[in-house]
C-alpha positions as CSV (number, residue, x, y, z in Angstrom):
1,X,0.0,0.0,0.0
2,X,2.9,2.3,0.6
3,X,3.6,2.4,-3.2
4,X,-0.1,2.7,-4.2
5,X,0.5,6.2,-5.6
6,X,2.5,4.6,-8.5
7,X,-0.8,3.0,-9.7
8,X,-1.4,6.3,-11.6
9,X,1.6,5.3,-13.7
10,X,-0.6,4.3,-16.7
11,X,-2.3,7.6,-16.8
12,X,1.0,9.4,-16.4
13,X,2.6,7.5,-19.3
14,X,-0.4,8.4,-21.5
15,X,-0.1,12.0,-20.7
16,X,3.7,11.9,-21.2
17,X,3.3,10.4,-24.6
18,X,0.6,12.9,-25.5
19,X,2.8,15.8,-24.4
20,X,5.7,14.6,-26.4
21,X,3.6,14.3,-29.6
22,X,2.0,17.7,-29.1
23,X,5.3,19.4,-28.3
24,X,7.0,17.7,-31.3
25,X,4.1,18.8,-33.6
26,X,3.7,15.2,-34.8
27,X,1.4,15.1,-37.9
28,X,-1.1,12.8,-36.3
29,X,-4.7,12.9,-35.0
30,X,-4.4,12.1,-31.3
31,X,-7.1,11.0,-29.0
32,X,-6.3,10.6,-25.3
33,X,-8.6,8.8,-22.8
34,X,-7.9,8.6,-19.1
35,X,-10.1,6.3,-17.1
36,X,-9.6,7.1,-13.5
37,X,-10.9,5.2,-10.4
38,X,-10.4,5.4,-6.7
39,X,-9.8,2.1,-5.0
40,X,-11.2,2.8,-1.5
41,X,-13.4,1.1,1.0
42,X,-16.8,2.7,1.3
43,X,-20.5,1.8,1.5
44,X,-20.8,2.1,-2.2
45,X,-17.6,0.0,-3.1
46,X,-18.2,-3.1,-5.1
47,X,-17.8,-6.5,-3.5
48,X,-16.6,-9.9,-4.6
49,X,-19.3,-11.7,-6.7
50,X,-21.0,-8.5,-7.8
51,X,-21.8,-8.4,-11.5
52,X,-21.3,-5.3,-13.6
53,X,-22.3,-4.6,-17.2
54,X,-19.5,-3.1,-19.3
55,X,-19.8,-0.4,-21.9
56,X,-19.5,-3.1,-24.6
57,X,-22.5,-4.9,-23.1
58,X,-20.5,-7.8,-21.6
59,X,-21.3,-8.7,-18.0
60,X,-18.4,-9.1,-15.7
61,X,-18.4,-10.9,-12.3
62,X,-16.0,-9.5,-9.8
63,X,-13.6,-12.2,-8.6
64,X,-11.0,-9.8,-7.1
65,X,-11.9,-6.3,-6.0
66,X,-8.3,-5.2,-6.4
67,X,-8.5,-5.9,-10.1
68,X,-10.6,-2.7,-10.6
69,X,-8.3,-1.0,-13.0
70,X,-9.0,-3.4,-15.8
71,X,-12.7,-2.8,-15.6
72,X,-12.4,0.9,-16.3
73,X,-9.6,0.3,-18.9
74,X,-11.9,-2.2,-20.6
75,X,-14.6,0.4,-20.9
76,X,-12.1,3.0,-22.2
77,X,-10.9,0.5,-24.8
78,X,-14.5,-0.3,-25.9
79,X,-15.1,3.4,-26.2
80,X,-11.9,4.0,-28.2
81,X,-12.8,1.1,-30.5
82,X,-16.1,2.8,-31.4
83,X,-14.0,5.1,-33.6
84,X,-11.7,3.5,-36.2
85,X,-8.0,4.3,-35.7
86,X,-4.6,3.2,-37.1
87,X,-3.2,2.4,-33.6
88,X,-4.6,1.9,-30.2
89,X,-2.2,1.8,-27.1
90,X,-3.1,1.4,-23.5
91,X,-0.8,1.6,-20.4
92,X,-1.6,0.3,-16.9
93,X,0.2,-0.7,-13.7
94,X,-2.0,-3.7,-14.1
95,X,-0.4,-6.8,-12.5
96,X,2.2,-7.9,-10.0
97,X,2.6,-11.0,-12.1
98,X,4.4,-8.8,-14.7
99,X,7.0,-7.8,-12.1
100,X,7.5,-11.3,-11.0
101,X,8.2,-12.4,-14.5
102,X,10.3,-9.4,-15.8
103,X,11.1,-7.2,-12.8
104,X,10.6,-3.5,-12.5
105,X,12.7,-2.4,-15.4
106,X,11.2,-4.3,-18.3
107,X,7.4,-3.9,-18.9
108,X,5.7,-6.7,-20.9
109,X,3.6,-5.7,-23.9
110,X,0.9,-7.6,-25.8
111,X,-0.4,-7.2,-29.3
112,X,-2.1,-9.3,-31.9
113,X,0.1,-8.1,-34.8
114,X,3.6,-9.4,-35.4
115,X,4.6,-6.4,-37.5
116,X,3.6,-3.9,-34.8
117,X,5.5,-6.1,-32.2
118,X,8.6,-5.9,-34.3
119,X,8.3,-2.1,-34.6
120,X,7.9,-1.7,-30.8
121,X,10.8,-4.0,-30.1
122,X,13.0,-2.1,-32.6
123,X,12.2,1.3,-31.2
124,X,12.7,0.0,-27.7
125,X,16.2,-1.0,-28.5
126,X,17.0,2.2,-30.4
127,X,16.0,4.6,-27.6
128,X,16.9,2.4,-24.6
129,X,13.3,2.1,-23.4
130,X,13.1,-1.6,-22.8
131,X,10.0,-3.7,-23.2
132,X,9.4,-7.4,-23.8
133,X,6.7,-9.0,-25.9
134,X,4.5,-11.6,-24.0
135,X,2.0,-13.9,-25.7
136,X,-1.7,-13.5,-26.0
137,X,-2.0,-17.2,-25.3
138,X,-5.5,-18.3,-26.5
139,X,-5.5,-21.5,-24.4
140,X,-5.8,-19.3,-21.3
141,X,-8.7,-17.2,-22.6
142,X,-11.4,-19.7,-21.5
143,X,-10.3,-19.2,-17.9
144,X,-12.1,-15.8,-18.1
145,X,-15.4,-17.3,-19.0
146,X,-18.1,-16.6,-16.4
147,X,-20.7,-19.0,-15.0
148,X,-23.3,-16.3,-14.1
149,X,-21.8,-13.6,-16.4
150,X,-20.1,-13.3,-19.7
151,X,-16.7,-13.2,-18.1
152,X,-14.9,-12.7,-14.8
153,X,-12.3,-10.1,-14.1
154,X,-9.7,-12.6,-12.8
155,X,-9.1,-16.3,-13.4
156,X,-9.5,-18.8,-10.6
157,X,-5.9,-20.0,-10.8
158,X,-2.7,-18.3,-9.6
159,X,-0.7,-18.5,-12.9
160,X,-0.1,-16.2,-15.9
161,X,-1.7,-13.2,-14.3
162,X,-0.3,-10.7,-16.7
163,X,-1.3,-12.7,-19.7
164,X,-4.9,-13.3,-18.6
165,X,-5.2,-9.6,-17.7
166,X,-4.2,-8.8,-21.3
167,X,-6.6,-11.4,-22.6
168,X,-9.4,-9.8,-20.5
169,X,-8.7,-6.4,-22.2
170,X,-8.5,-7.9,-25.6
171,X,-12.2,-8.9,-25.4
172,X,-13.0,-5.2,-25.4
173,X,-10.9,-4.2,-28.4
174,X,-12.5,-4.2,-31.9
175,X,-9.3,-4.8,-33.8
176,X,-6.5,-6.5,-31.8
177,X,-4.0,-6.1,-34.7
178,X,-4.0,-2.4,-34.3
179,X,-3.7,-2.6,-30.5
180,X,-0.9,-3.0,-28.0
181,X,-1.2,-3.2,-24.2
182,X,1.7,-2.3,-21.9
183,X,1.7,-3.6,-18.3
184,X,4.0,-0.9,-17.0
185,X,5.5,-0.5,-13.5
186,X,6.6,3.2,-13.7
187,X,8.7,3.1,-10.6
188,X,12.4,2.7,-9.8
189,X,12.9,0.9,-6.5
190,X,16.5,2.3,-6.2
191,X,18.6,5.0,-7.8
192,X,20.7,4.1,-10.8
193,X,22.5,6.3,-13.4
194,X,20.0,8.5,-15.1
195,X,17.1,6.8,-13.3
196,X,16.5,8.2,-9.7
197,X,14.4,6.3,-7.2
198,X,10.7,7.0,-7.7
199,X,8.4,7.5,-10.7
200,X,9.7,6.4,-14.1
201,X,8.1,6.8,-17.5
202,X,8.1,3.6,-19.4
203,X,7.2,2.9,-23.1
204,X,6.4,6.5,-23.9
205,X,9.7,7.3,-25.5
206,X,9.7,4.3,-27.8
207,X,6.1,4.9,-28.9
208,X,6.9,8.5,-29.7
209,X,9.6,7.3,-32.1
210,X,7.3,4.7,-33.5
211,X,4.5,7.1,-34.2
212,X,6.9,9.7,-35.7
213,X,8.4,7.0,-38.0
214,X,4.9,5.9,-39.1
215,X,3.9,9.4,-39.8
216,X,7.0,10.1,-41.9
217,X,6.4,6.9,-43.9
218,X,2.8,7.9,-44.6
219,X,3.8,11.4,-45.6
220,X,6.5,10.0,-47.9
221,X,3.9,7.9,-49.7
222,X,1.4,10.7,-50.1
């Protein structure tokens, strides 16, 4: 709980990338959505086994009340998908499982498009903004199926938490080949050269370069 303030890292990353694109006068049409939620105990807080209807119309049973971020992110992705776009990115400090797998310095990312994954990995290496692709493993998707709802917000087992969270989000995306999800940590546990202890932007630098490169390619063709 002492580090709970870092859970706004996804929104901070989104705003950082947006600011970079605006300040750089990138020739793109940018849309920014920030779903915000307060995870606090109160009389109106949701409870385990509650069922909520999402913006997409899918009903979701709450299996873990601490997995609230993916609920609002799912609604934001469904809303974003209502308008066609070339690229759709989301960022969230979504799972501890991602940190168990890759540690605090390497956020995993997920996408349904191999070409987009190669672009992301290439730009990550070029600007020293490390990320690592993880699989949208379809065999785990059925673990999200609900018994009294369309789906549950967490699986019943303890494994592959970052993957199943990404699979949950994928159900709300209209075109997974134009989408990438980044399970960021956005926090340096200790000071290192150029990276002081505390908040750390992750993935925004590489995506700035990727978007700029795509815009240049598009302009060259036109």
